[in-house]
All heavy atoms as TSV, in Angstrom:
chain	resi	resn	atom	element	x	y	z
A	1	MET	N	N	-78.871	28.134	-57.362
A	1	MET	CA	C	-78.308	27.348	-58.470
A	1	MET	C	C	-76.834	27.580	-58.499
A	1	MET	O	O	-75.981	26.648	-58.679
A	1	MET	CB	C	-78.984	27.828	-59.797
A	1	MET	CG	C	-78.328	27.286	-61.024
A	1	MET	SD	S	-79.158	25.848	-61.511
A	1	MET	CE	C	-78.284	25.579	-63.076
A	2	ALA	N	N	-76.393	28.797	-58.296
A	2	ALA	CA	C	-75.016	29.179	-58.412
A	2	ALA	C	C	-74.215	28.521	-57.229
A	2	ALA	O	O	-73.074	28.108	-57.344
A	2	ALA	CB	C	-74.775	30.685	-58.411
A	3	SER	N	N	-74.837	28.550	-56.096
A	3	SER	CA	C	-74.196	27.959	-54.948
A	3	SER	C	C	-74.073	26.435	-55.172
A	3	SER	O	O	-73.081	25.849	-54.739
A	3	SER	CB	C	-75.049	28.210	-53.657
A	3	SER	OG	O	-76.263	27.644	-53.716
A	4	GLY	N	N	-74.965	25.796	-55.802
A	4	GLY	CA	C	-74.829	24.311	-56.193
A	4	GLY	C	C	-73.655	24.086	-57.070
A	4	GLY	O	O	-72.917	23.105	-56.921
A	5	VAL	N	N	-73.452	24.943	-58.046
A	5	VAL	CA	C	-72.357	24.744	-58.990
A	5	VAL	C	C	-71.040	24.971	-58.251
A	5	VAL	O	O	-70.090	24.254	-58.435
A	5	VAL	CB	C	-72.560	25.784	-60.154
A	5	VAL	CG1	C	-71.279	25.877	-60.997
A	5	VAL	CG2	C	-73.711	25.456	-60.996
A	6	LEU	N	N	-70.932	26.035	-57.377
A	6	LEU	CA	C	-69.785	26.293	-56.618
A	6	LEU	C	C	-69.420	25.106	-55.703
A	6	LEU	O	O	-68.239	24.778	-55.551
A	6	LEU	CB	C	-69.879	27.572	-55.839
A	6	LEU	CG	C	-69.809	28.880	-56.756
A	6	LEU	CD1	C	-70.023	30.109	-55.848
A	6	LEU	CD2	C	-68.534	29.041	-57.428
A	7	PHE	N	N	-70.454	24.668	-54.987
A	7	PHE	CA	C	-70.264	23.461	-54.136
A	7	PHE	C	C	-69.811	22.275	-54.987
A	7	PHE	O	O	-68.870	21.599	-54.492
A	7	PHE	CB	C	-71.597	23.153	-53.490
A	7	PHE	CG	C	-71.423	21.963	-52.405
A	7	PHE	CD1	C	-70.761	22.137	-51.287
A	7	PHE	CD2	C	-71.958	20.692	-52.825
A	7	PHE	CE1	C	-70.578	21.042	-50.451
A	7	PHE	CE2	C	-71.778	19.615	-51.980
A	7	PHE	CZ	C	-71.175	19.807	-50.792
A	8	GLY	N	N	-70.343	22.011	-56.104
A	8	GLY	CA	C	-69.890	20.905	-57.049
A	8	GLY	C	C	-68.473	21.212	-57.380
A	8	GLY	O	O	-67.686	20.139	-57.370
A	9	LEU	N	N	-68.167	22.290	-57.703
A	9	LEU	CA	C	-66.716	22.602	-58.164
A	9	LEU	C	C	-65.712	22.405	-56.978
A	9	LEU	O	O	-64.765	21.821	-57.100
A	9	LEU	CB	C	-66.693	24.064	-58.688
A	9	LEU	CG	C	-65.330	24.496	-59.226
A	9	LEU	CD1	C	-64.903	23.559	-60.429
A	9	LEU	CD2	C	-65.353	25.954	-59.669
A	10	PHE	N	N	-66.150	22.821	-55.792
A	10	PHE	CA	C	-65.356	22.615	-54.594
A	10	PHE	C	C	-65.174	21.063	-54.380
A	10	PHE	O	O	-64.162	20.631	-54.057
A	10	PHE	CB	C	-65.967	23.342	-53.275
A	10	PHE	CG	C	-65.370	23.012	-52.073
A	10	PHE	CD1	C	-64.148	23.695	-51.771
A	10	PHE	CD2	C	-65.891	22.131	-51.153
A	10	PHE	CE1	C	-63.489	23.341	-50.627
A	10	PHE	CE2	C	-65.224	21.803	-50.061
A	10	PHE	CZ	C	-64.048	22.478	-49.742
A	11	VAL	N	N	-66.224	20.394	-54.460
A	11	VAL	CA	C	-66.092	18.936	-54.219
A	11	VAL	C	C	-65.180	18.219	-55.254
A	11	VAL	O	O	-64.388	17.418	-54.985
A	11	VAL	CB	C	-67.519	18.276	-54.209
A	11	VAL	CG1	C	-67.380	16.735	-54.133
A	11	VAL	CG2	C	-68.279	18.696	-52.918
A	12	ALA	N	N	-65.305	18.648	-56.452
A	12	ALA	CA	C	-64.536	18.126	-57.521
A	12	ALA	C	C	-63.030	18.432	-57.450
A	12	ALA	O	O	-62.148	17.551	-57.486
A	12	ALA	CB	C	-64.951	18.707	-58.914
A	13	VAL	N	N	-62.723	19.634	-56.904
A	13	VAL	CA	C	-61.346	20.097	-56.539
A	13	VAL	C	C	-60.826	19.261	-55.414
A	13	VAL	O	O	-59.643	18.699	-55.446
A	13	VAL	CB	C	-61.175	21.542	-56.425
A	13	VAL	CG1	C	-59.823	21.900	-55.844
A	13	VAL	CG2	C	-61.361	22.281	-57.755
A	14	LEU	N	N	-61.700	19.076	-54.375
A	14	LEU	CA	C	-61.305	18.311	-53.222
A	14	LEU	C	C	-60.874	16.899	-53.569
A	14	LEU	O	O	-59.936	16.320	-53.030
A	14	LEU	CB	C	-62.325	18.397	-52.197
A	14	LEU	CG	C	-62.091	17.720	-50.794
A	14	LEU	CD1	C	-60.889	18.381	-50.154
A	14	LEU	CD2	C	-63.250	17.726	-49.985
A	15	VAL	N	N	-61.781	16.206	-54.394
A	15	VAL	CA	C	-61.453	14.866	-54.788
A	15	VAL	C	C	-60.252	14.693	-55.664
A	15	VAL	O	O	-59.445	13.825	-55.487
A	15	VAL	CB	C	-62.759	14.318	-55.630
A	15	VAL	CG1	C	-62.419	13.045	-56.339
A	15	VAL	CG2	C	-63.971	14.119	-54.692
A	16	TRP	N	N	-59.941	15.711	-56.477
A	16	TRP	CA	C	-58.784	15.694	-57.308
A	16	TRP	C	C	-57.529	15.833	-56.522
A	16	TRP	O	O	-56.586	15.100	-56.639
A	16	TRP	CB	C	-58.828	16.934	-58.254
A	16	TRP	CG	C	-57.629	17.011	-59.174
A	16	TRP	CD1	C	-57.265	16.204	-60.172
A	16	TRP	CD2	C	-56.528	17.956	-58.963
A	16	TRP	NE1	N	-55.993	16.522	-60.623
A	16	TRP	CE2	C	-55.570	17.624	-59.870
A	16	TRP	CE3	C	-56.346	18.913	-58.063
A	16	TRP	CZ2	C	-54.444	18.302	-60.005
A	16	TRP	CZ3	C	-55.134	19.605	-58.130
A	16	TRP	CH2	C	-54.174	19.309	-59.157
A	17	VAL	N	N	-57.539	16.600	-55.453
A	17	VAL	CA	C	-56.386	16.844	-54.594
A	17	VAL	C	C	-56.245	15.596	-53.852
A	17	VAL	O	O	-54.985	15.205	-53.677
A	17	VAL	CB	C	-56.621	18.044	-53.653
A	17	VAL	CG1	C	-55.513	18.121	-52.588
A	17	VAL	CG2	C	-56.633	19.379	-54.445
A	18	VAL	N	N	-57.168	14.955	-53.237
A	18	VAL	CA	C	-56.984	13.740	-52.485
A	18	VAL	C	C	-56.557	12.527	-53.293
A	18	VAL	O	O	-55.722	11.715	-52.892
A	18	VAL	CB	C	-58.304	13.354	-51.672
A	18	VAL	CG1	C	-58.251	12.125	-51.054
A	18	VAL	CG2	C	-58.625	14.504	-50.650
A	19	ALA	N	N	-57.157	12.406	-54.578
A	19	ALA	CA	C	-56.884	11.245	-55.432
A	19	ALA	C	C	-55.615	11.294	-56.255
A	19	ALA	O	O	-55.127	10.269	-56.792
A	19	ALA	CB	C	-58.141	11.039	-56.355
A	20	ARG	N	N	-55.022	12.430	-56.349
A	20	ARG	CA	C	-53.838	12.573	-57.226
A	20	ARG	C	C	-52.652	11.741	-56.588
A	20	ARG	O	O	-52.552	11.528	-55.497
A	20	ARG	CB	C	-53.399	14.023	-57.450
A	20	ARG	CG	C	-52.898	14.713	-56.264
A	20	ARG	CD	C	-52.638	16.127	-56.590
A	20	ARG	NE	N	-52.328	16.826	-55.355
A	20	ARG	CZ	C	-51.230	17.629	-55.224
A	20	ARG	NH1	N	-50.479	18.060	-56.293
A	20	ARG	NH2	N	-51.078	18.198	-54.023
A	21	ASN	N	N	-51.742	11.456	-57.516
A	21	ASN	CA	C	-50.484	10.626	-57.161
A	21	ASN	C	C	-49.616	11.510	-56.217
A	21	ASN	O	O	-49.349	12.641	-56.434
A	21	ASN	CB	C	-49.716	10.217	-58.356
A	21	ASN	CG	C	-50.387	9.144	-59.122
A	21	ASN	OD1	O	-51.184	8.357	-58.548
A	21	ASN	ND2	N	-50.182	9.038	-60.428
A	22	PRO	N	N	-49.021	10.895	-55.187
A	22	PRO	CA	C	-48.165	11.639	-54.324
A	22	PRO	C	C	-46.901	12.072	-55.020
A	22	PRO	O	O	-46.426	11.310	-55.922
A	22	PRO	CB	C	-47.774	10.725	-53.220
A	22	PRO	CG	C	-48.133	9.314	-53.756
A	22	PRO	CD	C	-49.158	9.504	-54.815
A	23	SER	N	N	-46.343	13.205	-54.737
A	23	SER	CA	C	-45.022	13.616	-55.365
A	23	SER	C	C	-43.851	13.263	-54.396
A	23	SER	O	O	-44.013	12.956	-53.271
A	23	SER	CB	C	-45.025	15.056	-55.698
A	23	SER	OG	O	-45.224	15.813	-54.416
A	24	GLY	N	N	-42.672	13.266	-55.032
A	24	GLY	CA	C	-41.526	13.013	-54.257
A	24	GLY	C	C	-40.918	11.621	-54.476
A	24	GLY	O	O	-41.429	10.847	-55.370
A	25	GLN	N	N	-39.985	11.125	-53.665
A	25	GLN	CA	C	-39.323	9.898	-53.854
A	25	GLN	C	C	-39.789	8.895	-52.815
A	25	GLN	O	O	-40.147	9.253	-51.761
A	25	GLN	CB	C	-37.790	10.046	-53.760
A	25	GLN	CG	C	-37.204	10.895	-54.942
A	25	GLN	CD	C	-35.746	11.090	-54.665
A	25	GLN	OE1	O	-35.102	10.622	-53.661
A	25	GLN	NE2	N	-35.032	11.649	-55.762
A	26	ALA	N	N	-39.800	7.647	-53.190
A	26	ALA	CA	C	-40.245	6.648	-52.270
A	26	ALA	C	C	-39.236	6.407	-51.196
A	26	ALA	O	O	-38.018	6.644	-51.438
A	26	ALA	CB	C	-40.419	5.281	-53.085
A	27	VAL	N	N	-39.658	6.154	-50.074
A	27	VAL	CA	C	-38.764	5.776	-48.954
A	27	VAL	C	C	-38.508	4.263	-48.822
A	27	VAL	O	O	-39.430	3.476	-48.842
A	27	VAL	CB	C	-39.437	6.305	-47.521
A	27	VAL	CG1	C	-38.512	5.993	-46.444
A	27	VAL	CG2	C	-39.710	7.758	-47.700
A	28	THR	N	N	-37.199	3.976	-48.775
A	28	THR	CA	C	-36.836	2.600	-48.552
A	28	THR	C	C	-36.450	2.337	-47.226
A	28	THR	O	O	-35.583	2.936	-46.610
A	28	THR	CB	C	-35.544	2.272	-49.465
A	28	THR	OG1	O	-35.858	2.721	-50.867
A	28	THR	CG2	C	-35.231	0.796	-49.448
A	29	LEU	N	N	-37.161	1.308	-46.603
A	29	LEU	CA	C	-36.873	0.884	-45.258
A	29	LEU	C	C	-35.805	-0.170	-45.188
A	29	LEU	O	O	-35.981	-1.147	-45.957
A	29	LEU	CB	C	-38.149	0.394	-44.482
A	29	LEU	CG	C	-39.345	1.468	-44.441
A	29	LEU	CD1	C	-40.505	0.855	-43.833
A	29	LEU	CD2	C	-38.852	2.612	-43.684
A	30	ARG	N	N	-34.829	-0.123	-44.345
A	30	ARG	CA	C	-33.696	-0.987	-44.190
A	30	ARG	C	C	-33.784	-1.608	-42.860
A	30	ARG	O	O	-34.243	-0.997	-41.923
A	30	ARG	CB	C	-32.390	-0.340	-44.442
A	30	ARG	CG	C	-32.300	0.166	-45.897
A	30	ARG	CD	C	-31.012	0.858	-46.145
A	30	ARG	NE	N	-30.997	1.493	-47.476
A	30	ARG	CZ	C	-30.059	1.882	-48.041
A	30	ARG	NH1	N	-28.852	1.874	-47.487
A	30	ARG	NH2	N	-30.147	2.387	-49.225
A	31	PRO	N	N	-33.293	-2.795	-42.661
A	31	PRO	CA	C	-33.343	-3.492	-41.433
A	31	PRO	C	C	-32.310	-2.816	-40.472
A	31	PRO	O	O	-31.349	-2.144	-40.956
A	31	PRO	CB	C	-32.854	-4.949	-41.696
A	31	PRO	CG	C	-32.252	-4.793	-42.985
A	31	PRO	CD	C	-32.784	-3.709	-43.842
A	32	VAL	N	N	-32.575	-2.927	-39.171
A	32	VAL	CA	C	-31.748	-2.362	-38.214
A	32	VAL	C	C	-30.383	-2.991	-38.260
A	32	VAL	O	O	-30.369	-4.294	-38.222
A	32	VAL	CB	C	-32.370	-2.512	-36.848
A	32	VAL	CG1	C	-31.528	-1.959	-35.790
A	32	VAL	CG2	C	-33.711	-1.772	-36.764
A	33	PRO	N	N	-29.230	-2.314	-38.322
A	33	PRO	CA	C	-27.953	-2.938	-38.333
A	33	PRO	C	C	-27.710	-3.729	-36.963
A	33	PRO	O	O	-28.073	-3.268	-35.992
A	33	PRO	CB	C	-27.019	-1.882	-38.439
A	33	PRO	CG	C	-27.683	-0.627	-38.111
A	33	PRO	CD	C	-29.144	-0.895	-38.278
A	34	THR	N	N	-27.145	-4.886	-37.080
A	34	THR	CA	C	-26.773	-5.669	-35.833
A	34	THR	C	C	-25.275	-5.625	-35.703
A	34	THR	O	O	-24.499	-5.601	-36.669
A	34	THR	CB	C	-27.303	-7.081	-36.050
A	34	THR	OG1	O	-26.673	-7.730	-37.214
A	34	THR	CG2	C	-28.675	-7.185	-36.109
A	35	GLU	N	N	-24.855	-5.666	-34.425
A	35	GLU	CA	C	-23.337	-5.630	-34.180
A	35	GLU	C	C	-22.800	-6.968	-34.430
A	35	GLU	O	O	-23.289	-7.995	-33.894
A	35	GLU	CB	C	-23.164	-5.151	-32.769
A	35	GLU	CG	C	-23.478	-3.772	-32.482
A	35	GLU	CD	C	-22.936	-3.242	-31.171
A	35	GLU	OE1	O	-22.091	-3.909	-30.610
A	35	GLU	OE2	O	-23.451	-2.146	-30.693
A	36	THR	N	N	-21.714	-6.973	-35.206
A	36	THR	CA	C	-20.957	-8.183	-35.406
A	36	THR	C	C	-19.918	-8.355	-34.408
A	36	THR	O	O	-19.151	-7.436	-34.047
A	36	THR	CB	C	-20.261	-8.148	-36.827
A	36	THR	OG1	O	-21.306	-7.853	-37.833
A	36	THR	CG2	C	-19.570	-9.393	-37.134
A	37	PRO	N	N	-19.867	-9.524	-33.646
A	37	PRO	CA	C	-18.812	-9.646	-32.589
A	37	PRO	C	C	-17.492	-9.715	-33.155
A	37	PRO	O	O	-17.263	-10.089	-34.290
A	37	PRO	CB	C	-19.258	-11.005	-31.935
A	37	PRO	CG	C	-20.028	-11.774	-33.013
A	37	PRO	CD	C	-20.703	-10.796	-33.858
A	38	ILE	N	N	-16.568	-9.361	-32.355
A	38	ILE	CA	C	-15.111	-9.415	-32.581
A	38	ILE	C	C	-14.621	-10.748	-32.158
A	38	ILE	O	O	-14.798	-11.202	-31.012
A	38	ILE	CB	C	-14.333	-8.365	-31.920
A	38	ILE	CG1	C	-14.819	-6.983	-32.331
A	38	ILE	CG2	C	-12.852	-8.437	-32.122
A	38	ILE	CD1	C	-14.258	-5.816	-31.543
A	39	ILE	N	N	-13.968	-11.622	-32.975
A	39	ILE	CA	C	-13.414	-12.805	-32.683
A	39	ILE	C	C	-11.972	-12.663	-32.309
A	39	ILE	O	O	-11.200	-12.258	-33.173
A	39	ILE	CB	C	-13.630	-13.916	-33.796
A	39	ILE	CG1	C	-15.066	-13.894	-34.338
A	39	ILE	CG2	C	-13.145	-15.246	-33.449
A	39	ILE	CD1	C	-16.029	-14.338	-33.338
A	40	VAL	N	N	-11.561	-13.196	-31.118
A	40	VAL	CA	C	-10.168	-13.093	-30.707
A	40	VAL	C	C	-9.688	-14.360	-30.233
A	40	VAL	O	O	-10.469	-15.191	-29.801
A	40	VAL	CB	C	-9.960	-12.074	-29.690
A	40	VAL	CG1	C	-10.277	-10.663	-30.112
A	40	VAL	CG2	C	-10.767	-12.319	-28.440
A	41	HIS	N	N	-8.387	-14.666	-30.404
A	41	HIS	CA	C	-7.748	-15.917	-29.849
A	41	HIS	C	C	-6.927	-15.432	-28.712
A	41	HIS	O	O	-5.907	-14.672	-28.880
A	41	HIS	CB	C	-6.971	-16.615	-30.917
A	41	HIS	CG	C	-6.332	-17.824	-30.446
A	41	HIS	ND1	N	-4.877	-17.998	-30.395
A	41	HIS	CD2	C	-6.851	-19.090	-30.059
A	41	HIS	CE1	C	-4.562	-19.131	-29.860
A	41	HIS	NE2	N	-5.765	-19.834	-29.674
A	42	ILE	N	N	-7.129	-16.063	-27.547
A	42	ILE	CA	C	-6.364	-15.743	-26.270
A	42	ILE	C	C	-5.556	-16.934	-26.012
A	42	ILE	O	O	-6.007	-18.027	-25.892
A	42	ILE	CB	C	-7.351	-15.449	-25.150
A	42	ILE	CG1	C	-8.450	-14.412	-25.441
A	42	ILE	CG2	C	-6.560	-15.095	-23.899
A	42	ILE	CD1	C	-7.825	-13.083	-25.740
A	43	THR	N	N	-4.235	-16.616	-25.742
A	43	THR	CA	C	-3.349	-17.715	-25.352
A	43	THR	C	C	-2.262	-17.130	-24.443
A	43	THR	O	O	-2.228	-15.968	-24.161
A	43	THR	CB	C	-2.607	-18.224	-26.599
A	43	THR	OG1	O	-1.821	-19.403	-26.272
A	43	THR	CG2	C	-1.754	-17.268	-27.248
A	44	GLY	N	N	-1.578	-18.037	-23.761
A	44	GLY	CA	C	-0.595	-17.573	-22.754
A	44	GLY	C	C	-0.920	-17.854	-21.421
A	44	GLY	O	O	-1.612	-18.883	-21.182
A	45	ALA	N	N	-0.636	-16.970	-20.422
A	45	ALA	CA	C	-0.854	-17.283	-19.047
A	45	ALA	C	C	-2.263	-16.933	-18.541
A	45	ALA	O	O	-2.512	-16.095	-17.701
A	45	ALA	CB	C	0.141	-16.469	-18.250
A	46	VAL	N	N	-3.184	-17.665	-19.209
A	46	VAL	CA	C	-4.636	-17.567	-18.781
A	46	VAL	C	C	-5.134	-18.959	-18.485
A	46	VAL	O	O	-4.699	-19.986	-19.088
A	46	VAL	CB	C	-5.452	-16.856	-19.850
A	46	VAL	CG1	C	-5.093	-15.399	-20.025
A	46	VAL	CG2	C	-5.318	-17.586	-21.162
A	47	PRO	N	N	-6.075	-19.061	-17.592
A	47	PRO	CA	C	-6.584	-20.412	-17.274
A	47	PRO	C	C	-7.281	-21.196	-18.407
A	47	PRO	O	O	-7.250	-22.378	-18.513
A	47	PRO	CB	C	-7.537	-20.193	-16.061
A	47	PRO	CG	C	-7.144	-18.932	-15.585
A	47	PRO	CD	C	-6.596	-18.122	-16.613
A	48	ARG	N	N	-8.037	-20.382	-19.227
A	48	ARG	CA	C	-8.816	-20.954	-20.331
A	48	ARG	C	C	-8.443	-20.404	-21.702
A	48	ARG	O	O	-9.244	-19.568	-22.172
A	48	ARG	CB	C	-10.266	-20.823	-20.064
A	48	ARG	CG	C	-10.775	-21.597	-18.794
A	48	ARG	CD	C	-12.319	-21.443	-18.538
A	48	ARG	NE	N	-12.782	-19.978	-18.586
A	48	ARG	CZ	C	-12.812	-19.236	-17.463
A	48	ARG	NH1	N	-12.320	-19.631	-16.386
A	48	ARG	NH2	N	-13.224	-18.015	-17.607
A	49	PRO	N	N	-7.388	-20.687	-22.231
A	49	PRO	CA	C	-6.985	-20.099	-23.656
A	49	PRO	C	C	-7.939	-20.676	-24.647
A	49	PRO	O	O	-8.524	-21.682	-24.535
A	49	PRO	CB	C	-5.573	-20.611	-23.865
A	49	PRO	CG	C	-5.330	-21.737	-22.977
A	49	PRO	CD	C	-6.229	-21.579	-21.797
A	50	GLY	N	N	-8.172	-19.912	-25.619
A	50	GLY	CA	C	-9.055	-20.233	-26.801
A	50	GLY	C	C	-9.601	-19.111	-27.617
A	50	GLY	O	O	-8.976	-18.009	-27.459
A	51	VAL	N	N	-10.548	-19.387	-28.386
A	51	VAL	CA	C	-11.173	-18.352	-29.236
A	51	VAL	C	C	-12.463	-17.882	-28.563
A	51	VAL	O	O	-13.393	-18.590	-28.036
A	51	VAL	CB	C	-11.566	-18.966	-30.584
A	51	VAL	CG1	C	-12.232	-18.030	-31.514
A	51	VAL	CG2	C	-10.231	-19.445	-31.299
A	52	TYR	N	N	-12.603	-16.548	-28.483
A	52	TYR	CA	C	-13.733	-15.917	-27.825
A	52	TYR	C	C	-14.390	-14.847	-28.773
A	52	TYR	O	O	-13.744	-14.175	-29.481
A	52	TYR	CB	C	-13.301	-15.283	-26.527
A	52	TYR	CG	C	-12.801	-16.165	-25.430
A	52	TYR	CD1	C	-11.419	-16.668	-25.414
A	52	TYR	CD2	C	-13.659	-16.729	-24.572
A	52	TYR	CE1	C	-11.087	-17.531	-24.355
A	52	TYR	CE2	C	-13.390	-17.604	-23.573
A	52	TYR	CZ	C	-11.924	-18.016	-23.598
A	52	TYR	OH	O	-11.584	-18.900	-22.555
A	53	ALA	N	N	-15.685	-14.732	-28.609
A	53	ALA	CA	C	-16.501	-13.734	-29.374
A	53	ALA	C	C	-16.789	-12.615	-28.383
A	53	ALA	O	O	-17.449	-12.814	-27.342
A	53	ALA	CB	C	-17.660	-14.238	-29.915
A	54	LEU	N	N	-16.306	-11.425	-28.604
A	54	LEU	CA	C	-16.476	-10.225	-27.828
A	54	LEU	C	C	-17.321	-9.263	-28.419
A	54	LEU	O	O	-17.280	-9.083	-29.690
A	54	LEU	CB	C	-15.136	-9.621	-27.320
A	54	LEU	CG	C	-14.204	-10.605	-26.514
A	54	LEU	CD1	C	-12.893	-9.922	-26.267
A	54	LEU	CD2	C	-14.860	-11.041	-25.245
A	55	ALA	N	N	-18.004	-8.339	-27.748
A	55	ALA	CA	C	-18.767	-7.270	-28.358
A	55	ALA	C	C	-17.820	-6.205	-28.910
A	55	ALA	O	O	-16.713	-6.035	-28.472
A	55	ALA	CB	C	-19.689	-6.632	-27.271
A	56	GLN	N	N	-18.333	-5.517	-29.959
A	56	GLN	CA	C	-17.524	-4.498	-30.535
A	56	GLN	C	C	-17.322	-3.353	-29.482
A	56	GLN	O	O	-18.130	-3.116	-28.620
A	56	GLN	CB	C	-18.184	-3.871	-31.738
A	56	GLN	CG	C	-18.179	-4.717	-32.951
A	56	GLN	CD	C	-18.695	-4.010	-34.188
A	56	GLN	OE1	O	-18.889	-2.777	-34.238
A	56	GLN	NE2	N	-18.932	-4.817	-35.217
A	57	GLY	N	N	-16.132	-2.804	-29.513
A	57	GLY	CA	C	-15.754	-1.762	-28.500
A	57	GLY	C	C	-15.088	-2.437	-27.269
A	57	GLY	O	O	-14.692	-1.669	-26.330
A	58	SER	N	N	-14.922	-3.759	-27.234
A	58	SER	CA	C	-14.290	-4.389	-26.125
A	58	SER	C	C	-12.811	-4.118	-26.070
A	58	SER	O	O	-12.274	-3.762	-27.048
A	58	SER	CB	C	-14.447	-5.932	-26.206
A	58	SER	OG	O	-15.753	-6.302	-26.084
A	59	ARG	N	N	-12.219	-4.180	-24.953
A	59	ARG	CA	C	-10.743	-3.890	-24.758
A	59	ARG	C	C	-10.051	-5.204	-24.461
A	59	ARG	O	O	-10.652	-6.223	-24.258
A	59	ARG	CB	C	-10.572	-2.899	-23.452
A	59	ARG	CG	C	-11.389	-1.655	-23.618
A	59	ARG	CD	C	-10.772	-0.760	-24.598
A	59	ARG	NE	N	-11.368	0.521	-24.628
A	59	ARG	CZ	C	-11.072	1.522	-25.285
A	59	ARG	NH1	N	-9.943	1.317	-26.148
A	59	ARG	NH2	N	-11.654	2.639	-25.468
A	60	VAL	N	N	-8.738	-5.090	-24.454
A	60	VAL	CA	C	-7.891	-6.235	-24.167
A	60	VAL	C	C	-8.213	-6.827	-22.915
A	60	VAL	O	O	-8.263	-8.119	-22.633
A	60	VAL	CB	C	-6.399	-5.811	-24.212
A	60	VAL	CG1	C	-5.465	-6.980	-23.826
A	60	VAL	CG2	C	-5.982	-5.338	-25.565
A	61	GLN	N	N	-8.426	-5.989	-21.847
A	61	GLN	CA	C	-8.861	-6.535	-20.597
A	61	GLN	C	C	-10.060	-7.370	-20.555
A	61	GLN	O	O	-10.232	-8.216	-19.814
A	61	GLN	CB	C	-8.962	-5.366	-19.533
A	61	GLN	CG	C	-9.258	-5.812	-18.086
A	61	GLN	CD	C	-8.103	-6.686	-17.570
A	61	GLN	OE1	O	-6.974	-6.379	-17.867
A	61	GLN	NE2	N	-8.457	-7.680	-16.906
A	62	ASP	N	N	-11.074	-7.073	-21.369
A	62	ASP	CA	C	-12.251	-7.746	-21.549
A	62	ASP	C	C	-11.956	-9.173	-22.037
A	62	ASP	O	O	-12.492	-10.163	-21.614
A	62	ASP	CB	C	-13.265	-7.086	-22.495
A	62	ASP	CG	C	-13.624	-5.775	-21.967
A	62	ASP	OD1	O	-13.840	-5.580	-20.696
A	62	ASP	OD2	O	-13.932	-4.841	-22.754
A	63	ALA	N	N	-11.015	-9.354	-23.057
A	63	ALA	CA	C	-10.693	-10.584	-23.488
A	63	ALA	C	C	-9.882	-11.390	-22.482
A	63	ALA	O	O	-10.168	-12.682	-22.462
A	63	ALA	CB	C	-9.679	-10.415	-24.849
A	64	ILE	N	N	-9.009	-10.806	-21.761
A	64	ILE	CA	C	-8.328	-11.493	-20.635
A	64	ILE	C	C	-9.294	-12.021	-19.597
A	64	ILE	O	O	-9.184	-13.004	-19.140
A	64	ILE	CB	C	-7.217	-10.594	-20.064
A	64	ILE	CG1	C	-6.048	-10.341	-21.147
A	64	ILE	CG2	C	-6.616	-11.208	-18.789
A	64	ILE	CD1	C	-5.086	-9.298	-20.784
A	65	SER	N	N	-10.257	-11.147	-19.293
A	65	SER	CA	C	-11.293	-11.636	-18.206
A	65	SER	C	C	-12.081	-12.753	-18.760
A	65	SER	O	O	-12.426	-13.675	-17.990
A	65	SER	CB	C	-12.203	-10.398	-17.909
A	65	SER	OG	O	-11.501	-9.432	-17.250
A	66	ALA	N	N	-12.425	-12.818	-20.059
A	66	ALA	CA	C	-13.110	-13.890	-20.660
A	66	ALA	C	C	-12.398	-15.171	-20.559
A	66	ALA	O	O	-13.033	-16.270	-20.308
A	66	ALA	CB	C	-13.530	-13.550	-22.132
A	67	ALA	N	N	-11.084	-15.095	-20.641
A	67	ALA	CA	C	-10.275	-16.324	-20.680
A	67	ALA	C	C	-9.914	-16.646	-19.178
A	67	ALA	O	O	-9.170	-17.647	-18.952
A	67	ALA	CB	C	-9.042	-16.090	-21.530
A	68	GLY	N	N	-10.313	-15.933	-18.258
A	68	GLY	CA	C	-10.093	-16.282	-16.854
A	68	GLY	C	C	-8.916	-15.462	-16.219
A	68	GLY	O	O	-8.169	-15.806	-15.384
């Protein structure tokens, strides 16, 4: 009889632990940031002057190469 009471108490505590509300703060998921291209206007002694979209981190030489 005593073992049945202890088992019932154990099950009740186990159910309470599993069913209680989680503690802490909620985690907010954000979208992955996307890289915004750099817009440049190339003019001068290049075969194809104009406006070009280059990746961030591009150098002047990359812009000149894009314009020919």
